[in-house]
Structures are given as C-alpha cells and as structure tokens.
N, C-alpha and C positions, 0 to 999 in steps of 0.2 A: 098407774092410775092417771088417766088423762081425761080432763074437763077442761072447759074453757075458761081462760082467765078472765076475772070480772073486772076488766080495766077499759077505760073509753079511749083504746088506741088498738091498733092490731100489732101484736107483738112479733117480732122475728121468732125463727125457728130455735134460736140459741136462748131466748128469754122463756119461750115455752118448755124448753129442754130444762132449764135450770129451775123453773117453777115445779115441774113434774119431779125432779131429783129431790127438791126440799121437801115436797108434800110425801114422796115416798119414804123419807128419812124420818120424818115424823111419825108417819102411821106404821112403819115398821118396829118402832120402839127403839131404833139405833141412836135417835137423836131428840134432844130437847130444844135444840137451837141448829142453826143452818148458816153458814157462811155463803154469800154470793161474791166469788171471786173473778171479777171481770175488770178490764182496762176501763180508764175514764172514757165515757160515752158511749159505753155498750149497752147501756139499759138496765143497770143493777135496780135503780130506784123502781122502773116499771115491772122489773121481776118480783121485787119486794112487795110492791102492791098487790100484785097477781097472788103471790103467796098467802098474805094476810086475808085478802079477800076470799080465796079458796078455802081457807082453814076456817073462816067465820061460816062461811056456806055450808061446808061438810059437817062442822061441829055444832050447827045452829046455836052460836053464841052470840053474845053482844058484840057489838063490831067496834072494837077498840083495839088498836094495833100500837105497840110500845117498841120504841127504838131508843137505843143509847148513843150519844152523839160522842164518839172518841176521836173526832178528828184533831182536836187541838192537843189530847195527849200523845196521839200517835206522829203526829207530825206538826211540832211547835210553829213552823212557818205558815202554816195554814189559818193562824189568827190575821195574816195580813189581807185574807180572803174572806168572802162571807161563810158564815158557818155552814157546814153540810145538813144541819137540822133545818135551817131556812130554806135551802134548795129543795130537800126532800119533801118539807111541808108544802112548799109550792107544788111539787109534781104530786104528792098526795091528793091535794085539792082538785087538781086538773085531772087526774085518771083515775082515782077511786070510783068505782061504779057501784058500791055497795053503801055509799054515804056512811063510812065509818068514821071513827073518830081517831085522830092520831096524838099519841102522848110521847113526848121527848123527855127523856131525862138525861141530864148531865152525867158523863162518865165520872165515877167514884173509883 
C-alpha cells in the first residue's frame, strides 16, 4: 500500500519505505505498534509523522498522535540533553500536514 506521506517535506526513499512497511504491518494485522530503527539523523521523526498522518487519513479518525518518551529511561545520559519529546514536538509542528494533535506520555 503506497500513498503519499502527508508531510511538509520531501521524504527520502528510505523514509517512504519505512512508512509503507509500518502501514502494511498495521493493516495486515501483524502489529499494533511499529518501531522505526534508524540511526540518528536519518529521519525517524519525519517517517513517524508520515505514518501517523497516513493512518489518520486511511482510518478517517481524529488527528491525535500519541508517543511515549522513553529516552531518559533507556539512556540515562540523555537527561543532559533536551528531551526527545521536545525535539519531536518541534518536528511534528513543522512537518505535520494534517494539522494533528501530538500527545506525549512519559515512560512508565
């Protein structure tokens, strides 16, 4: 299932492929969640925003995207840097083309 990623940027091929794989996993019934495993700076945020936007458009649902910030639990040294949820929130506001709402939950 390939459709355009609803983002305000031109995604690279690997980002489009990741988005397609996530959408296929959700719609095949194989998964209720999906991990985007890419190195830092490879565009995980844009791919995730694309997945959320496509799910919203395909399901015709309210535009609320939920993430869990696990950065401080997985990497305690990350506390010295800005939280991933802050960076992702900025990316979401910049690139989301569907005017969605981002909800960030702390890792518990």
